[in-house]
NUMI-837830 format. One record per residue (C-alpha): residue number from 1; x, z, y. Coordinates in steps of 0.02 Angstrom, whole numbers, plus 32768, in hexadecimal, padded with zeros to 4 digits. Example, Ala and Ser with C-alpha at 12.3 -4.5 7.8 and 13.67 -1.06 7.14 Angstrom:
# residues 2
<rec k="1" u="8267" w="8186" v="7F1F"/>
<rec k="2" u="82AC" w="8165" v="7FCB"/>
***
This chain:
# residues 440
<rec k="1" u="076E" w="2D35" v="5534"/>
<rec k="2" u="06EE" w="2CAF" v="5506"/>
<rec k="3" u="06FB" w="2C2E" v="547B"/>
<rec k="4" u="0720" w="2BA1" v="54F5"/>
<rec k="5" u="07BE" w="2BF9" v="552E"/>
<rec k="6" u="07F3" w="2C17" v="5479"/>
<rec k="7" u="07F2" w="2B5F" v="5448"/>
<rec k="8" u="08A2" w="2B2A" v="5413"/>
<rec k="9" u="08F5" w="2AA8" v="547E"/>
<rec k="10" u="09A6" w="2A9F" v="543A"/>
<rec k="11" u="0A06" w="2A00" v="545B"/>
<rec k="12" u="0AB8" w="29D9" v="542C"/>
<rec k="13" u="0B28" w="29C9" v="54C3"/>
<rec k="14" u="0BB0" w="2945" v="54CC"/>
<rec k="15" u="0C51" w="298F" v="5514"/>
<rec k="16" u="0CC8" w="28FE" v="54F4"/>
<rec k="17" u="0D06" w="28ED" v="55A8"/>
<rec k="18" u="0D1C" w="29A8" v="55BC"/>
<rec k="19" u="0D86" w="29AC" v="551D"/>
<rec k="20" u="0DF2" w="291C" v="555C"/>
<rec k="21" u="0E0B" w="2970" v="5604"/>
<rec k="22" u="0E36" w="2A15" v="55B3"/>
<rec k="23" u="0EBD" w="29C5" v="5549"/>
<rec k="24" u="0F06" w="2974" v="55E5"/>
<rec k="25" u="0EF9" w="2A18" v="5646"/>
<rec k="26" u="0F57" w="2A79" v="55BF"/>
<rec k="27" u="0FEE" w="2A09" v="55DC"/>
<rec k="28" u="0FF1" w="2A30" v="5696"/>
<rec k="29" u="0FA2" w="2ADD" v="56AF"/>
<rec k="30" u="0FC3" w="2B7F" v="564B"/>
<rec k="31" u="0F3F" w="2B83" v="55C3"/>
<rec k="32" u="0EE8" w="2AF1" v="561A"/>
<rec k="33" u="0E93" w="2B64" v="5698"/>
<rec k="34" u="0EB9" w="2BB9" v="573D"/>
<rec k="35" u="0E65" w="2C5D" v="570D"/>
<rec k="36" u="0E71" w="2CA0" v="5659"/>
<rec k="37" u="0DBC" w="2CC2" v="562A"/>
<rec k="38" u="0D8E" w="2C0C" v="564E"/>
<rec k="39" u="0DEC" w="2BD5" v="55B2"/>
<rec k="40" u="0D5D" w="2C0A" v="553D"/>
<rec k="41" u="0DDA" w="2C69" v="54CF"/>
<rec k="42" u="0D5D" w="2CF5" v="54B4"/>
<rec k="43" u="0CCD" w="2C85" v="547E"/>
<rec k="44" u="0D21" w="2BEB" v="5432"/>
<rec k="45" u="0D09" w="2B36" v="545E"/>
<rec k="46" u="0D3D" w="2AD1" v="54F5"/>
<rec k="47" u="0D20" w="2B09" v="55A9"/>
<rec k="48" u="0CA9" w="2AA0" v="560F"/>
<rec k="49" u="0CF3" w="2A36" v="5698"/>
<rec k="50" u="0C74" w="2A36" v="5725"/>
<rec k="51" u="0C4F" w="299D" v="578F"/>
<rec k="52" u="0BCD" w="29E3" v="5806"/>
<rec k="53" u="0B4F" w="2A6E" v="5825"/>
<rec k="54" u="0AAB" w="2A80" v="5883"/>
<rec k="55" u="0A33" w="2B12" v="588F"/>
<rec k="56" u="0A2B" w="2B6E" v="57E8"/>
<rec k="57" u="0A7D" w="2ADF" v="5788"/>
<rec k="58" u="0B2C" w="2AA3" v="5760"/>
<rec k="59" u="0B58" w="29F8" v="5718"/>
<rec k="60" u="0BF0" w="29D4" v="56AC"/>
<rec k="61" u="0C59" w="2936" v="56A2"/>
<rec k="62" u="0BF9" w="28FF" v="5607"/>
<rec k="63" u="0B54" w="28FF" v="5667"/>
<rec k="64" u="0B0F" w="29A0" v="561A"/>
<rec k="65" u="0AA3" w="2A12" v="5684"/>
<rec k="66" u="0AA3" w="2ACF" v="567B"/>
<rec k="67" u="0A45" w="2B5F" v="56CB"/>
<rec k="68" u="0AD4" w="2BC3" v="5712"/>
<rec k="69" u="0AE2" w="2C81" v="570C"/>
<rec k="70" u="0B9D" w="2C85" v="572F"/>
<rec k="71" u="0B88" w="2C48" v="57E3"/>
<rec k="72" u="0C43" w="2C39" v="57FE"/>
<rec k="73" u="0C51" w="2CED" v="57BE"/>
<rec k="74" u="0BD7" w="2D30" v="583D"/>
<rec k="75" u="0BE7" w="2CE5" v="58EB"/>
<rec k="76" u="0B63" w="2C5D" v="58DF"/>
<rec k="77" u="0AD7" w="2CDA" v="58FF"/>
<rec k="78" u="0A6F" w="2C57" v="595B"/>
<rec k="79" u="0A8E" w="2BD7" v="58D2"/>
<rec k="80" u="0B09" w="2B47" v="58D2"/>
<rec k="81" u="0B1E" w="2AD4" v="5967"/>
<rec k="82" u="0A9B" w="2B29" v="59D2"/>
<rec k="83" u="0A6F" w="2AAA" v="5A5A"/>
<rec k="84" u="0A81" w="2B25" v="5AEB"/>
<rec k="85" u="0B2E" w="2B59" v="5AB1"/>
<rec k="86" u="0B6D" w="2AAA" v="5A89"/>
<rec k="87" u="0B2D" w="2A64" v="5B2E"/>
<rec k="88" u="0B86" w="2AEE" v="5B8F"/>
<rec k="89" u="0C25" w="2AD0" v="5B2B"/>
<rec k="90" u="0C24" w="2A16" v="5B51"/>
<rec k="91" u="0C17" w="2A39" v="5C0B"/>
<rec k="92" u="0CA1" w="2ABC" v="5C02"/>
<rec k="93" u="0D16" w="2A49" v="5BA0"/>
<rec k="94" u="0D05" w="29C3" v="5C25"/>
<rec k="95" u="0D51" w="2A3E" v="5CA2"/>
<rec k="96" u="0DE6" w="2A66" v="5C32"/>
<rec k="97" u="0DFE" w="2ACB" v="5B93"/>
<rec k="98" u="0E7E" w="2B4D" v="5BCB"/>
<rec k="99" u="0ED0" w="2B7F" v="5C6E"/>
<rec k="100" u="0F3C" w="2C15" v="5C46"/>
<rec k="101" u="0EED" w="2C63" v="5CE0"/>
<rec k="102" u="0E55" w="2CD1" v="5D04"/>
<rec k="103" u="0DA5" w="2C89" v="5D11"/>
<rec k="104" u="0CFE" w="2CD3" v="5D44"/>
<rec k="105" u="0CC0" w="2CB3" v="5C93"/>
<rec k="106" u="0D2C" w="2D42" v="5C54"/>
<rec k="107" u="0CD9" w="2DB9" v="5CCD"/>
<rec k="108" u="0C2B" w="2D7E" v="5C9B"/>
<rec k="109" u="0C47" w="2D97" v="5BE2"/>
<rec k="110" u="0C9F" w="2E3D" v="5BFD"/>
<rec k="111" u="0C08" w="2E78" v="5C62"/>
<rec k="112" u="0B91" w="2E45" v="5BD7"/>
<rec k="113" u="0BF9" w="2EA3" v="5B55"/>
<rec k="114" u="0C03" w="2F41" v="5BBD"/>
<rec k="115" u="0B48" w="2F3C" v="5BDC"/>
<rec k="116" u="0B23" w="2F2B" v="5B21"/>
<rec k="117" u="0BA3" w="2FB1" v="5AF2"/>
<rec k="118" u="0B9E" w="3046" v="5B6B"/>
<rec k="119" u="0C37" w="3091" v="5B14"/>
<rec k="120" u="0C9C" w="2FFC" v="5B52"/>
<rec k="121" u="0CC8" w="301C" v="5C08"/>
<rec k="122" u="0D58" w="2F9E" v="5C0F"/>
<rec k="123" u="0D76" w="2F0D" v="5B97"/>
<rec k="124" u="0E0A" w="2E9A" v="5B72"/>
<rec k="125" u="0DED" w="2DED" v="5B26"/>
<rec k="126" u="0E5B" w="2DB0" v="5A98"/>
<rec k="127" u="0E52" w="2D20" v="5A1B"/>
<rec k="128" u="0E22" w="2D71" v="5975"/>
<rec k="129" u="0DE6" w="2E0F" v="5921"/>
<rec k="130" u="0E95" w="2E2F" v="58DF"/>
<rec k="131" u="0ED9" w="2E2B" v="5991"/>
<rec k="132" u="0E4F" w="2EA1" v="59C9"/>
<rec k="133" u="0E6E" w="2F27" v="5944"/>
<rec k="134" u="0F2B" w="2F19" v="594D"/>
<rec k="135" u="0F27" w="2F2C" v="5A09"/>
<rec k="136" u="0EA9" w="2FBB" v="5A09"/>
<rec k="137" u="0F16" w="301F" v="5991"/>
<rec k="138" u="0FAF" w="3000" v="59FE"/>
<rec k="139" u="0F51" w="303F" v="5A96"/>
<rec k="140" u="0F15" w="30D9" v="5A37"/>
<rec k="141" u="0FC7" w="30FF" v="5A05"/>
<rec k="142" u="1002" w="30E9" v="5AB7"/>
<rec k="143" u="0F76" w="3157" v="5AF9"/>
<rec k="144" u="0F92" w="31E6" v="5A7E"/>
<rec k="145" u="104E" w="31D9" v="5A62"/>
<rec k="146" u="102F" w="31E3" v="59A6"/>
<rec k="147" u="105E" w="3167" v="591D"/>
<rec k="148" u="0FEB" w="317D" v="5887"/>
<rec k="149" u="0F3E" w="3132" v="5870"/>
<rec k="150" u="0EB1" w="314E" v="57F5"/>
<rec k="151" u="0E4C" w="30C0" v="57AA"/>
<rec k="152" u="0DD2" w="30B9" v="571A"/>
<rec k="153" u="0DDE" w="3060" v="5673"/>
<rec k="154" u="0D89" w="2FB7" v="5676"/>
<rec k="155" u="0D83" w="2FAC" v="5734"/>
<rec k="156" u="0DDB" w="2F0C" v="5768"/>
<rec k="157" u="0E23" w="2F0E" v="5817"/>
<rec k="158" u="0E80" w="2E69" v="5816"/>
<rec k="159" u="0F27" w="2E3A" v="57CC"/>
<rec k="160" u="0F9D" w="2E9D" v="583C"/>
<rec k="161" u="102A" w="2EFA" v="57E4"/>
<rec k="162" u="0FF7" w="2FAC" v="57C0"/>
<rec k="163" u="0F3E" w="2F82" v="57AF"/>
<rec k="164" u="0F44" w="2F25" v="570A"/>
<rec k="165" u="0F30" w="2FC3" v="56A3"/>
<rec k="166" u="0E98" w="2FBC" v="5630"/>
<rec k="167" u="0E4F" w="2F46" v="56AF"/>
<rec k="168" u="0DBE" w="2EF0" v="5658"/>
<rec k="169" u="0D8E" w="2E3C" v="567F"/>
<rec k="170" u="0E08" w="2DBD" v="5637"/>
<rec k="171" u="0E80" w="2E46" v="5603"/>
<rec k="172" u="0DFB" w="2E9C" v="559A"/>
<rec k="173" u="0DBA" w="2DF7" v="5556"/>
<rec k="174" u="0E65" w="2DD2" v="550B"/>
<rec k="175" u="0E7E" w="2E84" v="54CF"/>
<rec k="176" u="0F19" w="2E9A" v="553E"/>
<rec k="177" u="0EED" w="2F1A" v="55C3"/>
<rec k="178" u="0FA1" w="2F24" v="5605"/>
<rec k="179" u="0FF8" w="2E88" v="5645"/>
<rec k="180" u="10AA" w="2E57" v="561D"/>
<rec k="181" u="1118" w="2E44" v="56B5"/>
<rec k="182" u="10DE" w="2EE5" v="5709"/>
<rec k="183" u="1171" w="2F5E" v="5721"/>
<rec k="184" u="1159" w="300C" v="56D9"/>
<rec k="185" u="1180" w="3054" v="5784"/>
<rec k="186" u="10E2" w="3001" v="57C8"/>
<rec k="187" u="106F" w="303B" v="573C"/>
<rec k="188" u="10AF" w="30EE" v="573E"/>
<rec k="189" u="1055" w="310D" v="57E3"/>
<rec k="190" u="0FAD" w="30D9" v="579A"/>
<rec k="191" u="0F47" w="315D" v="573F"/>
<rec k="192" u="0EBB" w="3112" v="56D7"/>
<rec k="193" u="0E24" w="3178" v="56A2"/>
<rec k="194" u="0D80" w="3153" v="5646"/>
<rec k="195" u="0CF2" w="3119" v="56B6"/>
<rec k="196" u="0C60" w="3193" v="56C1"/>
<rec k="197" u="0CCC" w="3227" v="568A"/>
<rec k="198" u="0CC5" w="329E" v="571E"/>
<rec k="199" u="0D0A" w="3331" v="56BD"/>
<rec k="200" u="0DAB" w="32D6" v="5692"/>
<rec k="201" u="0DC0" w="329D" v="5746"/>
<rec k="202" u="0DAC" w="334E" v="5785"/>
<rec k="203" u="0E2E" w="338C" v="570A"/>
<rec k="204" u="0EAE" w="330A" v="5741"/>
<rec k="205" u="0E91" w="332E" v="57F9"/>
<rec k="206" u="0EB0" w="33E7" v="57E2"/>
<rec k="207" u="0F61" w="33BA" v="57AB"/>
<rec k="208" u="0F87" w="331A" v="580B"/>
<rec k="209" u="0F1D" w="331B" v="58AA"/>
<rec k="210" u="0FB1" w="3334" v="591F"/>
<rec k="211" u="0FFE" w="3291" v="58DD"/>
<rec k="212" u="0F60" w="3225" v="58DE"/>
<rec k="213" u="0F49" w="31AC" v="5970"/>
<rec k="214" u="0EA4" w="3161" v="5937"/>
<rec k="215" u="0E23" w="314B" v="58B0"/>
<rec k="216" u="0DE9" w="3097" v="589D"/>
<rec k="217" u="0D54" w="3065" v="5833"/>
<rec k="218" u="0CCD" w="2FE4" v="581A"/>
<rec k="219" u="0C2F" w="304D" v="583A"/>
<rec k="220" u="0BDA" w="2FDD" v="57B9"/>
<rec k="221" u="0C5D" w="2F9A" v="5741"/>
<rec k="222" u="0C49" w="2EDE" v="573C"/>
<rec k="223" u="0CE3" w="2EB0" v="56D9"/>
<rec k="224" u="0CB3" w="2EFB" v="5633"/>
<rec k="225" u="0C04" w="2EB4" v="5642"/>
<rec k="226" u="0B93" w="2F1E" v="56AF"/>
<rec k="227" u="0BB0" w="2FD9" v="569D"/>
<rec k="228" u="0B47" w="304B" v="5708"/>
<rec k="229" u="0B83" w="30F3" v="574B"/>
<rec k="230" u="0B34" w="318A" v="56F9"/>
<rec k="231" u="0AC8" w="31F6" v="576C"/>
<rec k="232" u="0B3B" w="3264" v="57D3"/>
<rec k="233" u="0BDE" w="3209" v="57AA"/>
<rec k="234" u="0BF6" w="31AF" v="5850"/>
<rec k="235" u="0BBB" w="3248" v="58AE"/>
<rec k="236" u="0C3A" w="32B0" v="5850"/>
<rec k="237" u="0CC8" w="3238" v="5876"/>
<rec k="238" u="0C99" w="323E" v="592E"/>
<rec k="239" u="0C95" w="32FD" v="592D"/>
<rec k="240" u="0D3F" w="330B" v="58DA"/>
<rec k="241" u="0D95" w="328C" v="594C"/>
<rec k="242" u="0D57" w="32EC" v="59E4"/>
<rec k="243" u="0D90" w="3390" v="5999"/>
<rec k="244" u="0E42" w="3351" v="597E"/>
<rec k="245" u="0E4F" w="32DD" v="5A16"/>
<rec k="246" u="0E5F" w="3242" v="59A7"/>
<rec k="247" u="0E28" w="3197" v="59E6"/>
<rec k="248" u="0D93" w="3155" v="5985"/>
<rec k="249" u="0D93" w="3097" v="5974"/>
<rec k="250" u="0CFB" w="303B" v="5934"/>
<rec k="251" u="0D2B" w="2F92" v="58ED"/>
<rec k="252" u="0C8B" w="2F32" v="5914"/>
<rec k="253" u="0CD8" w="2E85" v="58FE"/>
<rec k="254" u="0C56" w="2E68" v="5878"/>
<rec k="255" u="0BCC" w="2EE4" v="58A5"/>
<rec k="256" u="0BCF" w="2EC2" v="5960"/>
<rec k="257" u="0B2A" w="2E72" v="5995"/>
<rec k="258" u="0B03" w="2E65" v="58DA"/>
<rec k="259" u="0AC6" w="2F14" v="58AD"/>
<rec k="260" u="0A6C" w="2F1C" v="5955"/>
<rec k="261" u="0A87" w="2ECA" v="59FE"/>
<rec k="262" u="0AF0" w="2F62" v="5A2C"/>
<rec k="263" u="0B48" w="2F61" v="5984"/>
<rec k="264" u="0B4F" w="2FE9" v="5900"/>
<rec k="265" u="0B7A" w="306B" v="5984"/>
<rec k="266" u="0AD0" w="3053" v="59D5"/>
<rec k="267" u="0A74" w="304E" v="592E"/>
<rec k="268" u="0AC4" w="30F1" v="58F5"/>
<rec k="269" u="0ACE" w="3145" v="599F"/>
<rec k="270" u="0B8B" w="315F" v="599F"/>
<rec k="271" u="0BFB" w="3144" v="5A37"/>
<rec k="272" u="0CAD" w="3117" v="5A03"/>
<rec k="273" u="0D44" w="311F" v="5A77"/>
<rec k="274" u="0D71" w="306A" v="5A57"/>
<rec k="275" u="0D16" w="2FD3" v="5A10"/>
<rec k="276" u="0D59" w="2F32" v="59C5"/>
<rec k="277" u="0CED" w="2E95" v="59CB"/>
<rec k="278" u="0CFB" w="2DE0" v="5993"/>
<rec k="279" u="0C9D" w="2D54" v="593C"/>
<rec k="280" u="0BF4" w="2D55" v="5994"/>
<rec k="281" u="0C39" w="2D69" v="5A44"/>
<rec k="282" u="0C8F" w="2CC0" v="5A33"/>
<rec k="283" u="0BF5" w="2C64" v="59F6"/>
<rec k="284" u="0C5F" w="2C1C" v="596A"/>
<rec k="285" u="0D00" w="2C01" v="59CC"/>
<rec k="286" u="0D9D" w="2C6B" v="59AE"/>
<rec k="287" u="0D89" w="2D0C" v="5A11"/>
<rec k="288" u="0D9A" w="2DC7" v="5A09"/>
<rec k="289" u="0D91" w="2E5A" v="5A7F"/>
<rec k="290" u="0DBB" w="2F12" v="5A85"/>
<rec k="291" u="0D80" w="2F92" v="5B02"/>
<rec k="292" u="0D52" w="3045" v="5B21"/>
<rec k="293" u="0D6A" w="30D7" v="5B97"/>
<rec k="294" u="0DBE" w="30B4" v="5C3D"/>
<rec k="295" u="0E45" w="3137" v="5C25"/>
<rec k="296" u="0E77" w="30E5" v="5B81"/>
<rec k="297" u="0E6A" w="3030" v="5BB7"/>
<rec k="298" u="0ED0" w="304F" v="5C55"/>
<rec k="299" u="0F66" w="3065" v="5BE1"/>
<rec k="300" u="0F6B" w="2FA7" v="5BCC"/>
<rec k="301" u="0FE5" w="2F39" v="5C2D"/>
<rec k="302" u="0FEB" w="2F09" v="5CB8"/>
<rec k="303" u="0F98" w="2FAE" v="5CE8"/>
<rec k="304" u="0FEF" w="3019" v="5C67"/>
<rec k="305" u="1083" w="301E" v="5BEE"/>
<rec k="306" u="1030" w="2FD5" v="5B51"/>
<rec k="307" u="1056" w="2F1B" v="5B46"/>
<rec k="308" u="0FDD" w="2E9A" v="5B02"/>
<rec k="309" u="0FCB" w="2DE5" v="5B36"/>
<rec k="310" u="0F82" w="2D3D" v="5AFF"/>
<rec k="311" u="0F8F" w="2C91" v="5B4C"/>
<rec k="312" u="0EE3" w="2C5B" v="5B11"/>
<rec k="313" u="0E8E" w="2D03" v="5B2A"/>
<rec k="314" u="0DED" w="2CED" v="5B8E"/>
<rec k="315" u="0DF8" w="2C2E" v="5B86"/>
<rec k="316" u="0D62" w="2BD7" v="5BD7"/>
<rec k="317" u="0D1C" w="2B8A" v="5B38"/>
<rec k="318" u="0D12" w="2C2D" v="5AD6"/>
<rec k="319" u="0CCD" w="2C89" v="5B6D"/>
<rec k="320" u="0C49" w="2C02" v="5B88"/>
<rec k="321" u="0C0F" w="2C05" v="5AD3"/>
<rec k="322" u="0C07" w="2CC2" v="5AD4"/>
<rec k="323" u="0BA5" w="2CCB" v="5B76"/>
<rec k="324" u="0B23" w="2C4E" v="5B3B"/>
<rec k="325" u="0B12" w="2CA3" v="5A92"/>
<rec k="326" u="0AF6" w="2D4F" v="5ADE"/>
<rec k="327" u="0A7B" w="2D09" v="5B5F"/>
<rec k="328" u="0A0B" w="2CD2" v="5AD0"/>
<rec k="329" u="0A2B" w="2D68" v="5A61"/>
<rec k="330" u="0A0B" w="2DE7" v="5AEC"/>
<rec k="331" u="0953" w="2DB7" v="5AF6"/>
<rec k="332" u="08FB" w="2E40" v="5A95"/>
<rec k="333" u="087C" w="2DC7" v="5A4B"/>
<rec k="334" u="0908" w="2D5E" v="59FF"/>
<rec k="335" u="095F" w="2DF4" v="59B4"/>
<rec k="336" u="08BB" w="2E33" v="596B"/>
<rec k="337" u="08A1" w="2D88" v="5919"/>
<rec k="338" u="0950" w="2D91" v="58D2"/>
<rec k="339" u="0933" w="2E3D" v="5885"/>
<rec k="340" u="088B" w="2E07" v="583E"/>
<rec k="341" u="08DD" w="2D72" v="57E9"/>
<rec k="342" u="0964" w="2DE3" v="579E"/>
<rec k="343" u="08DF" w="2E5C" v="575F"/>
<rec k="344" u="087D" w="2DCD" v="5710"/>
<rec k="345" u="0918" w="2D90" v="56B5"/>
<rec k="346" u="093C" w="2E40" v="5677"/>
<rec k="347" u="088D" w="2E4E" v="562E"/>
<rec k="348" u="0897" w="2DA1" v="55DF"/>
<rec k="349" u="0940" w="2DBF" v="558A"/>
<rec k="350" u="0911" w="2E6C" v="554B"/>
<rec k="351" u="086F" w="2E25" v="5505"/>
<rec k="352" u="08C8" w="2D93" v="54B1"/>
<rec k="353" u="0942" w="2E0A" v="545D"/>
<rec k="354" u="08B7" w="2E7C" v="5421"/>
<rec k="355" u="084E" w="2DEC" v="53DC"/>
<rec k="356" u="08E3" w="2DA4" v="5382"/>
<rec k="357" u="0908" w="2E4D" v="5333"/>
<rec k="358" u="09BB" w="2E5E" v="536F"/>
<rec k="359" u="0A01" w="2EFC" v="53BD"/>
<rec k="360" u="0A4A" w="2EE8" v="546A"/>
<rec k="361" u="0A62" w="2F52" v="5505"/>
<rec k="362" u="0A37" w="2F03" v="55AC"/>
<rec k="363" u="0A71" w="2F4B" v="5651"/>
<rec k="364" u="0A4C" w="2F10" v="5701"/>
<rec k="365" u="0A83" w="2F47" v="57AF"/>
<rec k="366" u="0A27" w="2EE6" v="5835"/>
<rec k="367" u="0A50" w="2E2F" v="5813"/>
<rec k="368" u="0ADB" w="2E47" v="5792"/>
<rec k="369" u="0ABC" w="2E64" v="56D9"/>
<rec k="370" u="0B03" w="2E64" v="5629"/>
<rec k="371" u="0AC3" w="2E60" v="5576"/>
<rec k="372" u="0B31" w="2EC0" v="54FC"/>
<rec k="373" u="0B28" w="2EA1" v="5442"/>
<rec k="374" u="0B23" w="2F57" v="540E"/>
<rec k="375" u="0A9F" w="2FDA" v="53E3"/>
<rec k="376" u="0AF6" w="3067" v="5441"/>
<rec k="377" u="0AF8" w="308B" v="54FB"/>
<rec k="378" u="0B85" w="3041" v="5561"/>
<rec k="379" u="0BCA" w="30B3" v="55E9"/>
<rec k="380" u="0C87" w="3095" v="55EB"/>
<rec k="381" u="0D17" w="3029" v="55AC"/>
<rec k="382" u="0D18" w="3075" v="54FD"/>
<rec k="383" u="0C5D" w="305E" v="54DE"/>
<rec k="384" u="0C61" w="2FAD" v="5525"/>
<rec k="385" u="0CEA" w="2F7F" v="54AA"/>
<rec k="386" u="0C78" w="2FB0" v="5419"/>
<rec k="387" u="0C0C" w="2F18" v="5440"/>
<rec k="388" u="0C0B" w="2E8E" v="53BD"/>
<rec k="389" u="0C6E" w="2E02" v="5410"/>
<rec k="390" u="0C53" w="2D8C" v="537D"/>
<rec k="391" u="0B97" w="2D97" v="5393"/>
<rec k="392" u="0BAB" w="2D7C" v="544D"/>
<rec k="393" u="0C14" w="2CE0" v="542C"/>
<rec k="394" u="0B8B" w="2C9C" v="53BB"/>
<rec k="395" u="0B0A" w="2CC3" v="5440"/>
<rec k="396" u="0B72" w="2C74" v="54C9"/>
<rec k="397" u="0B8C" w="2BD0" v="546B"/>
<rec k="398" u="0AD5" w="2BC3" v="543C"/>
<rec k="399" u="0A9F" w="2BE3" v="54EF"/>
<rec k="400" u="0B19" w="2B5F" v="552D"/>
<rec k="401" u="0AD2" w="2AE1" v="54B1"/>
<rec k="402" u="0A27" w="2B09" v="54FA"/>
<rec k="403" u="0A60" w="2AEA" v="55AB"/>
<rec k="404" u="0A80" w="2B9D" v="55E4"/>
<rec k="405" u="0B29" w="2BC7" v="5630"/>
<rec k="406" u="0B60" w="2C7C" v="561B"/>
<rec k="407" u="0C0B" w="2CC9" v="5639"/>
<rec k="408" u="0C7A" w="2CA2" v="55A2"/>
<rec k="409" u="0C9D" w="2D58" v="5579"/>
<rec k="410" u="0C3B" w="2DEF" v="553E"/>
<rec k="411" u="0C96" w="2E4F" v="55C6"/>
<rec k="412" u="0C58" w="2DF2" v="5660"/>
<rec k="413" u="0BBB" w="2E08" v="56C7"/>
<rec k="414" u="0B38" w="2D82" v="56E5"/>
<rec k="415" u="0AE7" w="2D61" v="578D"/>
<rec k="416" u="0A41" w="2D2B" v="57D8"/>
<rec k="417" u="0A2B" w="2CBA" v="5870"/>
<rec k="418" u="099F" w="2C92" v="58EA"/>
<rec k="419" u="099E" w="2BE2" v="58A3"/>
<rec k="420" u="0968" w="2C17" v="57F4"/>
<rec k="421" u="08B0" w="2BF6" v="57D1"/>
<rec k="422" u="0831" w="2C3E" v="575A"/>
<rec k="423" u="0843" w="2B9E" v="56F6"/>
<rec k="424" u="08FD" w="2BC1" v="56E7"/>
<rec k="425" u="08D8" w="2C72" v="56AB"/>
<rec k="426" u="085A" w="2C31" v="562C"/>
<rec k="427" u="08D6" w="2BB2" v="55E8"/>
<rec k="428" u="095C" w="2C38" v="55DF"/>
<rec k="429" u="08E8" w="2CAD" v="557F"/>
<rec k="430" u="08BA" w="2C22" v="5505"/>
<rec k="431" u="0971" w="2BF7" v="54E8"/>
<rec k="432" u="099E" w="2CAF" v="54D3"/>
<rec k="433" u="0916" w="2CC9" v="5451"/>
<rec k="434" u="0955" w="2C35" v="53EC"/>
<rec k="435" u="0A09" w="2C71" v="53FD"/>
<rec k="436" u="09E0" w="2D24" v="53CC"/>
<rec k="437" u="0983" w="2CE6" v="5330"/>
<rec k="438" u="0A1C" w="2C88" v="52F1"/>
<rec k="439" u="0A9D" w="2D12" v="5309"/>
<rec k="440" u="0ADC" w="2D53" v="5263"/>
***
């Protein structure tokens, strides 16, 4: 990192309009937000109200500009308002926004997904990641005739009843891993184990295998930051699920097209029975998908007895945005650029931390990353929770003052886009160095 990059450039941001809007929102919307982590409870201060976004930047209602590493929590992998995507959306909208009937666009996107993910032989479109995971589990239960599922601590699979058990993300941020309003009868069928602990999983399966319909996991845990699987862990899970005829579901709502173009399953060489996708495949519009082996997916109505439906599933706008996004992303040169940018940011942030003399742990999987404020390795829910959230809050606020937008929680991943430039990375490194220096 050269001296030019290290020059301080702090400026005080004016957030008057955001504060006014937040006060108004709190009178009309629970907590003033429509998704909990947006409320800035974990980091203090007032959430930004965004007016527009373009490329690597977002702009708030007070006219402040930020380099954005939240990217709508992952899907804006090309950057905001990519001209090819927005142009295609405009044309699609002119033809109508929803028909409640099939279109050829659904077939085109389904084909692209199946080509990128060989484990997905048949795919069903839905409207969110929560719908995808909830539906996949229902299908797994219908296929096996079993009721219980296994998930891992810190893995967030949406807000369906029975899945909010040590779920990470907003639940972990607020220190409430179990949600009120979930009947005990729902939660009793969910067995939760530590991520990366193959021995404990094997022990549970020896006793409970005949009752387990599926094991669902984020192959890279993106809802307690960015936790990588230990060597052999995913392979071990795959071996055990085959041994006991248990459906293995990879929740790649976050890692899909992020860890590699073929997701974490391609990067780690594991072929799950079912895969859940979201975020990126909608190019920023609400979308999700779940798919897998033919014999499992044929259980879904109208072909089979497992019911799942959605009026807006496969709507032409979401399909159009997804198709255009994957057209660009599928070019190997573009994906290589994306990975190079992510690697450059990793080096810059590690270097800034080292030069500032503060202990952090940085982890990256493809184009998603996280900096933990801890001096010990992070490999599961328990070790992630040892991170110093007060230091992260200081770091977050300082970065925001310097025009860098990060996720407002120690327990969320950051993301890289094709739109980020080397100038953006240099500015981010400079801001990080200044922020690290001031952390007490």
